[in-house]
C-alpha positions as CSV (number, residue, x, y, z in Angstrom):
1,M,21.6,-4.2,2.1
2,S,18.0,-5.1,2.8
3,H,15.4,-6.0,0.1
4,I,12.2,-3.9,0.5
5,L,9.1,-4.3,-1.6
6,I,6.9,-1.2,-1.9
7,A,3.3,-1.8,-3.1
8,G,2.0,1.5,-4.4
9,L,4.6,3.7,-6.1
10,G,2.7,7.0,-6.1
11,D,4.0,10.3,-4.7
12,L,4.8,8.9,-1.2
13,G,6.0,5.5,-2.4
14,S,8.4,7.0,-5.0
15,G,9.8,9.5,-2.5
16,L,10.4,6.7,0.0
17,A,12.0,4.5,-2.7
18,K,14.5,7.2,-3.6
19,Q,15.5,7.8,0.0
20,L,15.9,4.1,0.7
21,I,18.0,3.6,-2.4
22,V,20.3,6.4,-1.2
23,D,20.5,4.5,2.2
24,G,21.9,1.6,0.2
25,H,18.9,-0.7,0.1
26,R,17.5,-2.7,-2.7
27,I,14.0,-1.7,-3.7
28,S,11.4,-3.6,-5.7
29,A,8.0,-2.0,-6.3
30,I,4.5,-2.7,-7.6
31,R,2.4,-0.1,-9.3
32,R,-0.2,0.1,-12.1
33,G,1.9,2.4,-14.3
34,E,5.3,1.9,-16.0
35,Q,7.2,4.7,-14.4
36,A,9.6,4.2,-11.4
37,P,12.6,6.1,-9.9
38,G,16.0,5.0,-11.1
39,G,17.3,1.9,-9.4
40,V,13.8,0.5,-8.6
41,E,13.0,-3.0,-9.8
42,L,9.4,-2.5,-11.1
43,Y,6.7,-5.1,-11.3
44,S,4.0,-3.3,-13.2
45,Q,0.5,-4.7,-12.4
46,D,-2.9,-3.9,-10.9
47,L,-3.1,-5.5,-7.5
48,T,-6.9,-4.9,-7.3
49,V,-7.3,-7.6,-10.0
50,G,-4.7,-10.1,-8.7
51,V,-1.0,-10.7,-8.2
52,A,0.8,-11.6,-11.4
53,M,4.5,-11.0,-10.5
54,L,6.6,-10.9,-7.4
55,P,10.4,-10.6,-6.9
56,P,11.8,-14.1,-7.1
57,D,14.1,-13.8,-4.1
58,P,13.2,-13.0,-0.4
59,V,11.8,-9.7,0.7
60,D,12.9,-8.4,4.1
61,L,10.2,-5.7,4.5
62,L,6.9,-4.9,2.8
63,V,5.5,-1.4,2.6
64,I,1.9,-1.0,1.4
65,I,0.8,2.5,0.2
66,M,-2.4,2.0,-1.7
67,T,-4.6,4.6,-3.4
68,P,-8.2,3.8,-4.3
69,S,-9.2,4.0,-8.0
70,E,-12.5,5.6,-6.9
71,Y,-13.6,7.2,-3.6
72,S,-16.4,4.8,-2.8
73,E,-16.8,2.0,-0.3
74,E,-16.1,-0.5,-3.1
75,G,-13.0,1.4,-4.2
76,Y,-11.7,1.4,-0.7
77,L,-12.4,-2.3,-0.2
78,Q,-10.5,-3.1,-3.4
79,A,-7.5,-0.9,-2.6
80,Y,-7.1,-1.4,1.1
81,V,-8.5,-4.8,1.9
82,R,-8.6,-7.2,-1.1
83,A,-5.4,-6.1,-2.9
84,P,-3.2,-6.1,0.2
85,L,-4.6,-9.5,1.3
86,M,-4.0,-11.0,-2.1
87,L,-0.5,-9.7,-2.0
88,L,0.2,-11.2,1.4
89,D,-1.2,-14.5,0.2
90,A,1.0,-14.5,-2.9
91,L,4.1,-13.5,-0.9
92,E,3.4,-16.1,1.7
93,G,3.5,-18.7,-1.0
94,Q,7.1,-17.8,-1.6
95,Q,8.5,-17.0,1.9
96,P,7.6,-16.4,5.5
97,L,5.9,-13.0,5.6
98,P,8.2,-10.2,6.5
99,P,7.2,-7.2,8.7
100,V,4.7,-4.9,7.0
101,V,4.4,-1.1,7.1
102,F,0.8,-0.2,6.1
103,V,-0.2,3.4,5.4
104,S,-3.6,4.3,6.8
105,S,-5.4,7.5,7.8
106,S,-6.6,9.3,10.9
107,A,-10.1,8.8,9.4
108,V,-10.2,5.6,11.6
109,F,-10.7,7.8,14.7
110,G,-14.1,9.0,13.3
111,D,-15.7,12.2,14.6
112,V,-14.3,12.2,18.1
113,E,-13.6,15.5,20.0
114,G,-10.5,16.6,21.7
115,V,-6.9,15.3,21.7
116,V,-6.3,12.1,19.8
117,N,-3.0,10.0,19.7
118,E,-1.9,6.5,19.3
119,L,-3.6,5.4,22.5
120,T,-7.1,6.7,21.4
121,P,-9.5,3.9,20.5
122,P,-10.7,4.1,16.8
123,R,-14.4,4.9,16.3
124,P,-14.9,5.3,12.5
125,S,-18.3,6.6,11.5
126,R,-17.9,6.6,7.7
127,Y,-17.0,4.0,5.2
128,N,-13.5,5.2,4.6
129,G,-12.5,4.9,8.2
130,K,-14.3,1.6,8.7
131,V,-12.6,0.0,5.7
132,L,-9.2,1.2,6.7
133,L,-9.6,-0.1,10.2
134,A,-10.7,-3.4,8.9
135,A,-7.5,-3.5,6.7
136,E,-5.3,-2.6,9.6
137,E,-6.8,-5.4,11.7
138,E,-6.5,-8.0,8.9
139,I,-2.9,-7.1,8.2
140,S,-1.9,-7.2,11.9
141,T,-3.2,-10.7,12.2
142,R,-1.1,-11.9,9.3
143,S,2.3,-10.5,10.1
144,L,4.3,-8.2,12.4
145,S,3.4,-4.7,11.3
146,T,3.3,-1.0,11.9
147,V,0.3,1.0,10.8
148,V,1.1,4.6,10.0
149,R,-2.0,6.8,10.2
150,F,-1.5,10.1,8.4
151,T,-3.6,13.2,8.8
152,G,-4.3,15.5,5.9
153,I,-1.4,15.5,3.5
154,Y,-0.3,18.7,1.7
155,G,2.7,19.7,-0.3
156,P,3.9,20.3,-3.8
157,G,1.1,19.6,-6.3
158,R,-1.6,19.6,-3.6
159,Y,-3.2,23.0,-3.9
160,R,-6.8,22.3,-2.8
161,Q,-6.7,24.5,0.4
162,I,-4.6,27.2,-1.3
163,D,-7.2,27.5,-4.1
164,K,-10.1,27.3,-1.6
165,A,-8.6,30.2,0.3
166,A,-8.5,32.3,-2.9
167,R,-12.1,31.5,-3.8
168,L,-13.3,32.4,-0.3
169,A,-11.4,35.7,-0.4
170,R,-13.1,36.5,-3.7
171,G,-16.5,35.7,-2.3
172,E,-17.0,32.7,-4.6
173,E,-17.7,30.4,-1.6
174,S,-19.2,30.6,1.8
175,L,-17.0,30.2,4.9
176,P,-17.0,26.8,6.4
177,A,-17.8,26.2,10.0
178,P,-14.8,26.6,12.4
179,Q,-13.2,23.2,12.8
180,W,-9.9,21.8,14.0
181,T,-7.7,20.6,11.2
182,N,-4.7,18.3,11.3
183,R,-2.1,18.0,8.5
184,I,1.4,16.8,7.6
185,H,3.7,17.9,4.7
186,R,4.4,15.3,2.1
187,D,8.1,15.4,2.8
188,D,7.4,14.5,6.4
189,C,5.2,11.6,5.3
190,V,8.2,10.2,3.4
191,G,10.6,11.0,6.2
192,L,8.4,9.3,8.8
193,L,7.9,6.2,6.7
194,R,11.7,6.0,6.3
195,S,12.1,6.2,10.0
196,V,9.7,3.3,10.6
197,V,11.3,1.2,7.8
198,L,14.8,1.8,9.2
199,G,13.6,0.9,12.7
200,W,12.3,-2.5,11.5
201,L,15.4,-3.1,9.4
202,G,17.6,-2.1,12.4
203,G,16.0,-4.8,14.6
204,H,14.3,-2.3,16.9
205,E,11.1,-3.1,18.7
206,M,8.6,-1.1,16.6
207,P,5.2,0.0,17.7
208,P,2.1,-1.4,16.0
209,L,0.7,2.1,15.4
210,V,2.4,5.4,14.5
211,I,0.5,8.7,13.8
212,G,1.9,11.1,11.3
213,T,0.9,14.7,11.8
214,D,2.6,18.0,12.3
215,A,3.1,19.7,15.7
216,V,0.7,22.6,15.3
217,G,-2.7,21.7,13.8
218,G,-5.0,24.7,13.9
219,R,-8.5,26.1,13.1
220,N,-9.4,25.6,9.5
221,L,-10.4,29.3,9.3
222,D,-7.0,30.5,10.5
223,V,-5.3,28.3,8.0
224,L,-7.5,29.7,5.2
225,E,-7.0,33.3,6.3
226,W,-3.2,32.9,6.3
227,L,-3.3,31.2,2.9
228,A,-5.3,34.0,1.5
229,D,-3.0,36.6,2.9
230,Q,0.0,34.8,1.3
231,Q,-1.7,35.3,-2.0
232,G,-2.2,39.0,-1.5
233,L,-5.9,38.5,-0.7
234,T,-8.0,39.5,2.4
235,L,-10.2,37.0,4.1
236,A,-12.0,38.0,7.3
237,V,-12.9,35.1,9.6
238,P,-14.9,35.1,12.8
239,D,-13.2,34.4,16.2
240,E,-15.2,31.3,17.1
241,P,-14.0,28.1,18.8
242,A,-13.3,25.1,16.6
243,V,-14.8,21.6,17.1
244,G,-13.2,18.3,16.1
245,K,-10.2,16.2,16.9
246,Q,-6.7,17.5,17.6
247,V,-4.4,14.7,16.4
248,T,-1.0,14.4,18.0
249,S,1.8,11.9,17.5
250,L,3.4,10.2,20.5
251,Y,6.0,8.7,18.2
252,I,7.1,12.2,17.1
253,Q,6.8,13.7,20.5
254,Q,9.1,11.0,21.9
255,G,11.8,12.0,19.4
256,H,11.7,9.1,17.0
257,Y,11.3,11.5,14.1
258,T,12.0,15.2,13.7
259,L,9.5,17.1,11.5
260,Q,11.0,19.1,8.6
261,Y,7.8,21.3,8.7
262,P,6.4,21.3,12.2
263,G,3.7,23.8,11.3
264,Y,1.6,24.7,8.3
265,Q,3.1,28.2,7.8
266,D,6.6,26.8,7.0
267,G,5.2,24.0,4.9
268,Y,2.8,26.0,2.9
269,A,5.4,28.7,2.3
270,Q,7.5,26.0,0.6
271,V,4.6,25.0,-1.5
272,L,3.6,28.5,-2.5
273,A,7.2,29.4,-3.4
274,G,7.5,26.4,-5.7
275,R,4.1,26.8,-7.4
């Protein structure tokens, strides 16, 4: 049994904790709130203001899944740079730093065109990508680590695109420009993180970067048209080429993780059925 500390026990962190407990591991976690899945040793605190409590005994792996309190440059700096670095400082005061799995975003690639994968150099153009890239680089200098860059996450409770498709079909909004979109189901985020965690715990040589995205991608207009149709609505979209980046995952393509929802149609069908 390994001891894993998860910093950030939101939707993904809670899902990962549950799976790792089933795997037989001991899970400690840090979050601002008081709720945690059964079996998790919770240290409730706000890491953006400092580290008050840590597990007293050694941690074998640290998973960092932070969420900003506000979507601004300051919010991102607090959540993704200052809080993780304070946590690493505090943990290093107790033990040699363990390997770190850090959840990031494909925003670090910026507005590049064409196919993007783990070998593509990051070129962030906006504050979110710049801050996340700075966090990735800081963490990688402190400890052995794997950064997991997710594309757009959807799943239960995440209805933004579903609702947008309905508004478009009713004529309440104008169609967006055709753009390539990339996404991954919430359950596959959790499954991929578990795959990376178990790889580290199993002593495998783990890559410094893993991309989490489904195997299909697609034009935003095609996704919206399909979502409207699933809701019994009609949305006519033009047949125009899309621009943007097409994110792919070498880690998944090489068979290290098998997607539960390889395309948006299967994944959104699950979401719509449970809504």
